[in-house]
N, C-alpha and C positions, 0 to 999 in steps of 0.2 A: 527383926531390921535386917537388913543385910549389912554385912561387914566391909569396912573402908575397902580392905585388900582385894574382896571379891568384885567389888565396882571398879576398881582399877585394871583388876586384869579384864573386865567384860569391855571396856575404853580400849585397853590396848588389843584387845581382839577384833576390836573393829573400827582401829585405824588403817589397817592394811585394807579392809572390804572397803572403806570408802575412797581409799586412793584407787582401788581395780575398777568401783564403778564411776568415778570422774573420769580416769583412763578410757575406760568403755563410752561414755558419753561423747570426747573429745572424740575418738576414734569414729564412731556413728557418724557424728556433724560432720567430719573431713570428708568421710567416705560418701557421705550423702551430698555435700559440694561435689565431689569429683563425680559422680553420677550424674548431678544437675546438668553438670558441664557437658560432661560427656555424651549425655541423652539429649540434650537438647535438640532439637528440629534441627537441620539445616536446610537453607532454601536450596530450593530445586532449579536448576538454570532452564529458561525456555529461550532459544535463539530463535529468532526471527529475520528472513531472509527476506528482504523488501525493496521498491524500487523508490517507495515514500520520499520526497523532499527532505534533506535534516532538519529543515526547519519544522516541518510536522511531526518527526519524530522526538524533535524536542517539546513540543505541546502534550503529546500523547505518553509519552515515559513517565513523567511524575505522576499521570493520571492510574495507569498500571502500577506504579510504585504503591500510591494508596489504596488500590482495589486489593491488591496482590502482597502483602508484605512479606507473604512466606517464598515468594519467588524472586527471582533474579533474572530480571527479562535482559536477554541479550541482543543488539541489532547486527545484520551486516547489509550496508547500505550502498545501491548500485545504480546502473541504470538496469533498463528491464533484459537487457540483451546480457549484459554481463553477470546478473542474477544467475540467468536461466544457465550460461557457459561455466558458472562455478559450482552452482548444483550439480549438472549435467555431468563435470569433470568428477565430482564426488559421488554419485551414483556409479561411476565406470570403475571407481577405486575402490567401493564397497565401504566408504567411510560418509555417511551423509551427516552434517552436523547440524542441519535444520531441520528446527520440530515443525514450525509454520511457514507458511511463503505467503505474500502478498505484494505482487506484481501487478502491472499494468497491462499484461501480454495476456488476455483470455483463454487465446487458441492454447498457448502451452500447457494449461493444465489438463485440457482435453486429452492433452498427448501423454501427460503423466499419470493420469488414470488409465487409461488405455494399456500403459505400463506397469502397472502396480504400483507405483510410486506414493500415490495417496491413501490416507485413511478415510473409507467412511467414518461420516458422522452425522445425523441426524438431528440435528442441533435444535432445541426447543426455539429458539429466537430466529432461526432461520424461515419460520414459516411464513413471516410477514414478508419477504423479498418476493418477488412477480415471479410465476415460475419460468417465464423466457429470462431471468438472471439466476435462475440457479439450476446446478445438477441434478436430473429428477436420480440419479444413483447417491446422491449427499455427501460425494465426493468434493465439492466445492461449490463457493457460494458469494456471488457478486457481496462484497463488503462497501465498496465506494463506487462513484462513477467521476470520472473527468472527463470535462466534455471540448471536442475539438471545435473551435469558433475561428475567427477572424481579427485582426488587431490592425488600426491605421495609426500612423501618425498624425495626431490632430495638429501639427505644424503644418504639416506641407499638404494635408487633404482636410479642406472643410467639409463639415456634415453632407452636403450635397454631390458632392465629388466621390465620395468612396464608392467603393465596387460593392455590390448587394448581397452577393453570394460567392461561392464557391466557382460556380458556372460562368462568372465573369471575368474570373481571373485569365479566361483564353484570351479578352480582346487583346488587339496588338496594341494599347495604348498604354496595358500595364508592363510592355517591356521594361527589362533591368531595373523595375520596382517591387518585386514580390519574394519572399522567402519564406521556407518550411522546414522544417527537421529533416533529420535522416533516419529513415525507416529500417535502417541496417541497425542503429543503434540504439533504436527508441520504440519501445513497443506501441506507445500510445500514434505515434507516427504510423507505425506498421500499420494497427487497427484503420487509421486514416485513409492510409493509400491501399487498400486488402478494398473499403467501402467506396472511395471516390472513384476507383477504377472500376468498381462492378457497375455503379451508377454512370459513369459516363465514358466507359471505355479506356483503353489505353492512348487514344488520340488527345484524351485530355492533357497525360504528362509531356506526350510529344510537342503538343504546342506550348506548353508551361517553357519548355526544354528550348525551344526556340525563341521565346519570349525571353530568354537569358533569367528565367527564376535560379535562386539559389536555394540548394537544398544542404545544410549542412549543420552539425551539433544536435542538439537538444531543442526542449522549448526556451529554456531560460538563453540559450544565440539567439532564437528566433526574436524574443523581445529585447536583447541589446542592440540586434540590428536595428530594428523599427525604434526603438527610442533615442537613437545617435542618428536616426535617417538615412543609414546606408541603405534602408528599404522603406518604402511607403506604405506596405503591407505585407502584413504574415499572418502562416496557419500557425495556430497555436493554441494550448489549452487556455479554457476560461481562466482555471486557480492561476495560472504565471500573471495575467494580467492582473487580476485581482490582489493578488499579494503585491508586485510590483506598486501599483496605485494605493494602496493603504500603506505601504513604508515609505512611499512620495506621490504624494498627492499631486505634485507638479509635473509629474512624466508627461511626457506629451501622447497619449495612448487612450485610444477609444475602441471599446468592443464591439464588435460587428458579429449580430449574431447573423449566421447567412440564411437567406430567404429559401434556400433549396434545404433547409436544414442542419443543425448542427452535427457531427458524428459522436455517436456516445460508446465510451470504452469502458464496459463493465468491467471492473478490476476484483478479482475473485479473491478468497481467503483461502486457504487448505491446510490440512496438516499431514504432513511424510509419515509414511508408512513405517520410515525407520526412527520417529519419535523413541527416546528412551522415558519420556515422561506423558505418557498419552493423557492421563488425568487432567495434569496439570494445563496440557494444552489445549484441552477442551474449555477448559474455565476461560482462558482466553479468546479464545475463539466466540464462546457464547459472550464476552463483554464487548467486542468489537462490533457486534450486532445488536446489543442491548442500546437500549435509547443514549444512554451515556456514552457510547463507543460511537454511535453515528453522529451527535452531538460535538465530539470532538473531530470528528472527519471534516463535517459543515465548516467547523472553526476554521480547519485550515483550506475553508477556501473550496474544498469537493462537495459535487451532491452525493446524499443518503439515495441510495435506491427504495426506499420508503416514501411514499407519495405523501404522509401526514408530516415529516419531517421538514422541518423549511428548508430552504435552499440559502445557501451561500449570502450573506450581506451583499446589496447590489449585485446581485444575480437573479435572473427569472427564475419563477417559479419550475421545480424539476418537471412537473406533468406536462407543462407548456413545452418542457425541450425534448421528453420524451415521444409525446405524440406527433411532433414536427419533426423528428427526426430526419438525416438525410436517407439511413435505413431502417427499417424495423428490425430489432435483434433477434433473432430465434434460433434456436438447436441446430436447424436445417443449414442456415447460414453459418453456425460456426464449423461444422463438419463440413461443409464444402470448403470454406475458406484455408482450413487444415489440409485436408487435400492438396490446396496450391499454394501454401504456405511459401516453399524454396522458388516456386514456379514466379509468384509474387516478387520478391526480392531479386530473383535474377533480371525480370523485364523490366524493374523499376532501375535496378544499376545499369541495364545496357541502355535505357532511354536517356537518364540523367547523368549519367557519369562517364561514359563512353564516348 
């Protein structure tokens, strides 16, 4: 039998060991907590430069947050020309902040590609986009298609008195009654001027100038002028009409699908070659071309470039718009317009503003 003094001696020796063990456990727990905080994955930031309207961004942002909880998606929003100027200035300074660009100026993407400012990426979700609407070298692809149509003030213009299409606006009866956006400020309006001038020649705009057509601001300004009765007819994006009618069903606006064809404006998505987070950028790129991403685009009143995706509510089917377009979109037309880009702007300015 072990003597009591010996037992007490053993207990005395165990006491400091117990304290040491407890200290070690507390220390390990604290160290684990420190490691779990410092080692927690930080959100990567993806910055998107875009000409999407703010209300569209407000619809897409929550979807991206749910889809990518590990990403912090930031937006810079402005008109296409302002986005172009900002990114070009950053390129010149060697400090590009954009990871992804989504604007409505399809010609600019080709220029960026040729200058080496885009990253090639063959997205698996891009295969469903028609060949004419994607870059064959995989530097960009159409993610949405705004279309330029016409709008009439229904209070001042009964249905039977409205112009049938773009060509009808050269009639003297429309003098002082027509408005459009400024192609020097808006990518969609530049694409429209490029297409209409190719179709009808510069005589078209010379006649509009004689008829005192107003070219100012962007598409929202056109909607405002027609809604208030300042103009009877406007050349404007379909999405602006649909959005205004959705917000205010009583607005005196009626869509005119031009008999000579709407102007389609392929609006691409691309990843900049300067991105610091290429993997995350690819994920966002893929999502925007997925069914979920395309449905968000359509919900924001723009067409998906994919035939099987339903059109915006209240709009004609995309296939009908595409097949009846004023001009067929093609890589050849894109390149030819790029070569004439500044010439087109200068000629329009001379005719309409001097």
